[in-house]
Kinemage of the C-alpha trace (Angstrom):
@kinemage 1
@onewidth
@group {chain A} dominant
@subgroup {mainchain}
@vectorlist {calphas} color= white
{ca unk a 1} P 144.831 74.486 198.402
{ca unk a 2} L 144.621 73.561 202.331
{ca unk a 3} L 144.118 77.062 202.755
{ca unk a 4} L 141.624 76.775 199.788
{ca unk a 5} L 139.563 74.365 201.567
{ca unk a 6} L 139.933 74.854 204.984
{ca unk a 7} L 138.302 78.560 205.112
{ca unk a 8} L 135.063 78.232 204.601
{ca unk a 9} L 135.318 75.675 207.367
{ca unk a 10} L 136.365 78.062 210.301
{ca unk a 11} L 133.052 79.952 210.267
{ca unk a 12} L 130.129 78.541 212.514
{ca unk a 13} L 127.280 78.947 210.419
{ca unk a 14} L 129.616 77.045 207.003
{ca unk a 15} L 130.126 74.382 209.554
{ca unk a 16} L 126.478 73.893 210.315
{ca unk a 17} L 125.388 74.568 206.490
{ca unk a 18} L 127.516 71.962 205.697
{ca unk a 19} L 126.047 69.311 208.237
{ca unk a 20} L 122.632 70.263 206.896
{ca unk a 21} L 123.338 70.191 203.427
{ca unk a 22} L 124.728 66.918 203.887
{ca unk a 23} L 122.256 65.560 205.604
{ca unk a 24} L 119.590 66.382 203.136
{ca unk a 25} L 121.490 65.476 200.635
{ca unk a 26} L 122.320 61.760 201.646
{ca unk a 27} L 118.728 61.369 202.480
{ca unk a 28} L 117.192 62.478 199.232
{ca unk a 29} L 119.325 60.803 196.653
{ca unk a 30} L 118.593 57.349 198.999
{ca unk a 31} L 114.845 58.216 198.520
{ca unk a 32} L 115.154 59.697 194.996
{ca unk a 33} L 115.870 55.974 193.447
{ca unk a 34} L 112.342 54.614 194.320
{ca unk a 35} L 111.235 58.063 193.183
{ca unk a 36} L 112.933 57.363 190.132
{ca unk a 37} L 111.921 54.088 189.157
{ca unk a 38} L 108.264 54.282 190.487
{ca unk a 39} L 107.845 57.513 188.316
{ca unk a 40} L 106.573 59.704 191.246
{ca unk a 41} L 108.504 62.665 190.062
{ca unk a 42} L 105.775 64.544 189.750
{ca unk a 43} L 104.491 63.353 193.367
{ca unk a 44} L 107.499 64.951 194.750
{ca unk a 45} L 107.150 68.185 192.939
{ca unk a 46} L 103.869 68.387 194.646
{ca unk a 47} L 104.361 67.485 198.369
{ca unk a 48} L 107.800 70.611 198.557
{ca unk a 49} L 105.325 72.528 196.792
{ca unk a 50} L 102.435 71.732 199.387
{ca unk a 51} L 104.000 72.499 202.283
{ca unk a 52} L 104.219 75.866 201.757
{ca unk a 53} L 100.961 76.868 203.955
{ca unk a 54} L 102.631 75.276 206.679
{ca unk a 55} L 105.443 76.654 206.872
{ca unk a 56} L 103.710 79.751 206.863
{ca unk a 57} L 101.496 79.009 209.699
{ca unk a 58} L 104.102 77.735 211.694
{ca unk a 59} L 106.000 80.610 211.306
{ca unk a 60} L 102.676 82.612 211.976
{ca unk a 61} L 102.148 80.687 215.484
{ca unk a 62} L 105.479 80.455 216.577
{ca unk a 63} L 105.897 76.546 216.475
{ca unk a 64} L 108.898 74.515 214.580
{ca unk a 65} L 108.778 75.102 210.612
{ca unk a 66} L 108.932 71.576 210.505
{ca unk a 67} L 106.092 70.527 212.089
{ca unk a 68} L 104.009 72.961 209.523
{ca unk a 69} L 105.537 71.477 206.826
{ca unk a 70} L 105.048 67.810 207.317
{ca unk a 71} L 101.170 68.076 208.178
{ca unk a 72} L 100.550 69.976 205.380
{ca unk a 73} L 102.903 67.433 203.118
{ca unk a 74} L 101.035 64.539 204.454
{ca unk a 75} L 97.902 66.090 204.239
{ca unk a 76} L 98.821 66.472 199.913
{ca unk a 77} L 98.983 63.037 199.533
{ca unk a 78} L 96.061 62.548 201.288
{ca unk a 79} L 94.513 65.063 199.525
{ca unk a 80} L 95.686 63.138 195.797
{ca unk a 81} L 94.398 59.803 196.745
{ca unk a 82} L 91.223 61.136 198.437
{ca unk a 83} L 90.599 62.832 194.419
{ca unk a 84} L 92.033 60.382 192.701
{ca unk a 85} L 89.777 57.449 194.319
{ca unk a 86} L 86.669 58.750 194.527
{ca unk a 87} L 86.467 60.880 191.156
{ca unk a 88} L 87.109 60.247 187.631
{ca unk a 89} L 90.550 62.563 187.619
{ca unk a 90} L 93.368 61.371 187.067
{ca unk a 91} L 96.594 60.770 189.305
{ca unk a 92} L 98.572 63.898 187.418
{ca unk a 93} L 95.486 66.060 187.393
{ca unk a 94} L 94.770 65.118 191.081
{ca unk a 95} L 98.151 66.085 192.073
{ca unk a 96} L 98.594 69.127 189.598
{ca unk a 97} L 95.040 70.606 191.710
{ca unk a 98} L 96.188 69.776 195.084
{ca unk a 99} L 100.051 71.205 195.096
{ca unk a 100} L 98.770 74.277 193.052
{ca unk a 101} L 96.212 75.059 195.058
{ca unk a 102} L 97.843 74.652 198.021
{ca unk a 103} L 101.129 76.614 197.047
{ca unk a 104} L 98.593 79.297 195.979
{ca unk a 105} L 97.168 79.513 199.479
{ca unk a 106} L 100.976 79.496 200.866
{ca unk a 107} L 101.204 82.171 198.389
{ca unk a 108} L 98.358 83.976 199.596
{ca unk a 109} L 99.136 84.334 203.376
{ca unk a 110} L 102.388 85.882 202.696
{ca unk a 111} L 101.059 88.264 200.942
{ca unk a 112} L 98.834 88.851 203.995
{ca unk a 113} L 101.304 88.919 206.494
{ca unk a 114} L 103.815 89.895 204.469
{ca unk a 115} L 106.265 91.450 208.017
{ca unk a 116} L 105.886 87.988 208.984
{ca unk a 117} L 107.579 85.721 207.110
{ca unk a 118} L 110.342 85.774 205.040
{ca unk a 119} L 108.979 84.706 201.418
{ca unk a 120} L 112.886 84.022 199.542
{ca unk a 121} L 113.879 81.837 202.847
{ca unk a 122} L 111.060 79.855 202.755
{ca unk a 123} L 110.784 79.221 199.093
{ca unk a 124} L 114.994 78.971 198.226
{ca unk a 125} L 116.041 78.484 202.102
{ca unk a 126} L 118.317 79.834 204.433
{ca unk a 127} L 121.382 77.696 204.118
{ca unk a 128} L 123.790 80.466 205.721
{ca unk a 129} L 121.364 81.166 209.077
{ca unk a 130} L 121.327 77.699 210.057
{ca unk a 131} L 120.931 77.988 214.194
{ca unk a 132} L 121.580 75.136 216.514
{ca unk a 133} L 118.368 73.887 216.989
{ca unk a 134} L 117.763 74.028 213.074
{ca unk a 135} L 120.503 71.664 212.856
{ca unk a 136} L 119.375 69.065 215.725
{ca unk a 137} L 116.009 69.116 213.966
{ca unk a 138} L 117.048 68.218 210.120
{ca unk a 139} L 119.801 65.547 212.184
{ca unk a 140} L 117.018 63.748 213.930
{ca unk a 141} L 114.819 64.019 211.073
{ca unk a 142} L 117.230 62.948 208.900
{ca unk a 143} L 118.226 59.974 210.886
{ca unk a 144} L 114.229 58.939 210.822
{ca unk a 145} L 113.224 58.738 207.304
{ca unk a 146} L 117.089 57.529 206.626
{ca unk a 147} L 116.916 54.055 208.506
{ca unk a 148} L 113.448 53.439 207.728
{ca unk a 149} L 114.035 53.528 204.407
{ca unk a 150} L 117.149 51.132 204.798
{ca unk a 151} L 115.473 48.806 207.056
{ca unk a 152} L 112.594 49.051 204.448
{ca unk a 153} L 114.827 48.864 201.218
{ca unk a 154} L 113.691 45.206 200.187
{ca unk a 155} L 109.972 46.132 200.834
{ca unk a 156} L 110.441 49.507 198.467
{ca unk a 157} L 112.240 47.784 196.262
{ca unk a 158} L 109.820 44.894 195.567
{ca unk a 159} L 107.434 47.484 195.323
{ca unk a 160} L 108.817 49.484 192.933
{ca unk a 161} L 109.777 46.750 190.437
{ca unk a 162} L 106.914 44.724 191.138
{ca unk a 163} L 103.933 45.238 193.260
{ca unk a 164} L 101.542 42.772 192.266
{ca unk a 165} L 104.641 40.093 193.260
{ca unk a 166} L 105.098 42.023 196.844
{ca unk a 167} L 101.052 41.876 196.936
{ca unk a 168} L 100.980 38.018 196.372
{ca unk a 169} L 103.709 37.449 199.024
{ca unk a 170} L 101.456 38.971 201.636
{ca unk a 171} L 102.967 42.714 201.551
{ca unk a 172} L 100.618 44.980 200.882
{ca unk a 173} L 101.224 47.842 198.296
{ca unk a 174} L 98.844 50.191 199.808
{ca unk a 175} L 100.700 50.245 202.994
{ca unk a 176} L 104.066 50.599 201.117
{ca unk a 177} L 103.226 53.419 199.171
{ca unk a 178} L 101.803 55.283 201.749
{ca unk a 179} L 105.002 54.855 203.808
{ca unk a 180} L 106.793 55.655 200.621
{ca unk a 181} L 104.644 59.002 200.740
{ca unk a 182} L 104.989 59.679 204.041
{ca unk a 183} L 108.852 59.362 204.120
{ca unk a 184} L 108.353 61.757 200.864
{ca unk a 185} L 106.736 64.214 203.223
{ca unk a 186} L 109.418 64.040 205.975
{ca unk a 187} L 112.699 64.080 203.641
{ca unk a 188} L 110.680 67.528 201.874
{ca unk a 189} L 110.302 68.726 205.283
{ca unk a 190} L 114.598 67.897 206.280
{ca unk a 191} L 115.746 69.305 202.733
{ca unk a 192} L 113.541 72.785 202.749
{ca unk a 193} L 116.058 74.074 205.609
{ca unk a 194} L 118.848 73.448 202.997
{ca unk a 195} L 117.278 74.624 199.457
{ca unk a 196} L 113.544 75.845 200.418
{ca unk a 197} L 110.423 74.832 198.647
{ca unk a 198} L 111.164 75.688 195.130
{ca unk a 199} L 114.458 73.633 195.078
{ca unk a 200} L 113.976 70.738 197.145
{ca unk a 201} L 112.488 68.535 194.404
{ca unk a 202} L 115.468 68.993 192.375
{ca unk a 203} L 117.188 67.051 195.186
{ca unk a 204} L 114.709 64.725 195.313
{ca unk a 205} L 114.881 63.804 191.396
{ca unk a 206} L 118.392 64.669 190.524
{ca unk a 207} L 120.294 62.290 192.191
{ca unk a 208} L 118.576 59.089 191.561
{ca unk a 209} L 117.984 60.341 187.729
{ca unk a 210} L 122.191 60.782 187.350
{ca unk a 211} L 122.137 57.162 189.020
{ca unk a 212} L 120.054 55.811 186.885
{ca unk a 213} L 121.899 56.521 183.748
{ca unk a 214} L 125.411 55.580 185.431
{ca unk a 215} L 124.465 51.753 186.524
{ca unk a 216} L 121.323 49.189 185.904
{ca unk a 217} L 121.953 47.636 189.312
{ca unk a 218} L 119.748 49.064 191.990
{ca unk a 219} L 121.620 48.496 194.886
{ca unk a 220} L 124.531 49.994 193.219
{ca unk a 221} L 121.849 52.993 192.989
{ca unk a 222} L 121.577 53.346 196.143
{ca unk a 223} L 125.159 53.640 196.989
{ca unk a 224} L 125.410 56.079 193.817
{ca unk a 225} L 122.808 57.850 194.259
{ca unk a 226} L 123.413 59.722 197.625
{ca unk a 227} L 127.429 59.814 197.165
{ca unk a 228} L 126.299 61.891 193.719
{ca unk a 229} L 123.936 64.167 196.366
{ca unk a 230} L 126.958 64.523 198.534
{ca unk a 231} L 129.739 65.656 196.294
{ca unk a 232} L 127.846 68.058 194.808
{ca unk a 233} L 126.750 69.592 197.504
{ca unk a 234} L 130.153 70.114 198.909
{ca unk a 235} L 131.372 71.476 195.302
{ca unk a 236} L 128.230 73.756 195.390
{ca unk a 237} L 128.951 75.037 199.026
{ca unk a 238} L 132.351 75.702 198.402
{ca unk a 239} L 131.545 77.863 195.126
{ca unk a 240} L 128.757 79.958 196.467
{ca unk a 241} L 131.155 81.054 198.723
{ca unk a 242} L 134.004 81.855 196.744
{ca unk a 243} L 131.835 83.358 194.451
{ca unk a 244} L 129.509 84.599 196.458
{ca unk a 245} L 126.368 83.267 195.281
{ca unk a 246} L 122.948 81.337 196.583
{ca unk a 247} L 124.164 78.442 198.116
{ca unk a 248} L 120.945 76.396 197.531
{ca unk a 249} L 120.897 77.168 193.991
{ca unk a 250} L 124.587 76.125 193.271
{ca unk a 251} L 123.854 72.941 195.598
{ca unk a 252} L 121.006 71.961 193.077
{ca unk a 253} L 123.270 73.750 190.010
{ca unk a 254} L 125.987 71.394 190.586
{ca unk a 255} L 123.621 68.691 190.789
{ca unk a 256} L 122.018 69.405 187.511
{ca unk a 257} L 125.309 69.274 185.783
{ca unk a 258} L 126.552 66.174 187.577
{ca unk a 259} L 123.427 65.075 185.656
{ca unk a 260} L 124.452 66.657 182.052
{ca unk a 261} L 127.638 64.705 182.298
{ca unk a 262} L 126.214 61.603 183.115
{ca unk a 263} L 123.071 62.240 180.413
{ca unk a 264} L 126.073 62.904 177.652
{ca unk a 265} L 128.861 60.634 178.958
{ca unk a 266} L 127.762 58.027 180.464
{ca unk a 267} L 129.087 54.585 179.149
{ca unk a 268} L 126.313 52.580 178.429
{ca unk a 269} L 123.478 55.359 178.402
{ca unk a 270} L 124.703 58.915 177.904
{ca unk a 271} L 124.331 59.754 174.340
{ca unk a 272} L 128.178 60.260 173.726
{ca unk a 273} L 129.193 57.534 176.431
{ca unk a 274} L 127.468 54.735 174.632
{ca unk a 275} L 128.063 55.466 170.446
{ca unk a 276} L 132.030 56.099 171.511
{ca unk a 277} L 131.600 52.773 173.615
{ca unk a 278} L 129.597 50.840 170.120
{ca unk a 279} L 132.907 52.423 168.420
{ca unk a 280} L 135.523 50.771 170.343
{ca unk a 281} L 133.169 47.437 170.645
{ca unk a 282} L 133.025 47.645 166.390
{ca unk a 283} L 136.835 48.212 166.199
{ca unk a 284} L 137.488 45.117 168.502
{ca unk a 285} L 135.413 42.594 165.948
{ca unk a 286} L 137.225 40.092 164.339
{ca unk a 287} L 136.445 40.595 160.286
{ca unk a 288} L 135.425 36.773 159.077
{ca unk a 289} L 137.469 34.935 156.432
């Protein structure tokens, strides 16, 4: 058993893969709590796809792909806000228009410059090819995003539950919304190296959604969500190593399995778990005389 656990860690590329995945999972797990509560799941999907042309352009220019991804992630957020505020188009439609257009731009750039850009690495991540420079980049960006989330957690939580009250006590909801969107773009950049453009939205949503089924207290949710993401990341990486499967895909698939278990067996909010709990309570009721 010990040899089974230690063997993958004997390779440098697996050590870097574990470090990158754990960092991305923890940051995504914390941020996903607010995304799930506010209802910004589609926004996470939009930003994760909209960064594709930035990544391609960065590869073509020979600059760090994180820079291009961050620029286009912030640009996507700004464009969605512009379309929503200056037209009669609603938010969901604005999100759909912006992210599909930017994603299509990325696909077009890839088709024009196929030799310079590896489509599979951009779309699905390249965990096993993480370099020391990539690792340092992910750790630094992840630390920045996580630090800001922890420092502003009270304000962001108030914004998620009652933006009107936040405004009444002198906290600008627009500033908090902008901060959260900026952190979303930064977190997407952190996670791209681990799972790629397509799967990053799963890391942003599944941990928070799973934790939401397991607890009614937001403080506990902020602990449960990153813990689930981290554990699933480790299990997914070990599984990908031993069955020779896509590492990013296995991480996300493991998270999906964790959500399915919570959906079915969560004590209060699971489909089966809630019924079993109700039956136990019914059995303990003392019949009246």
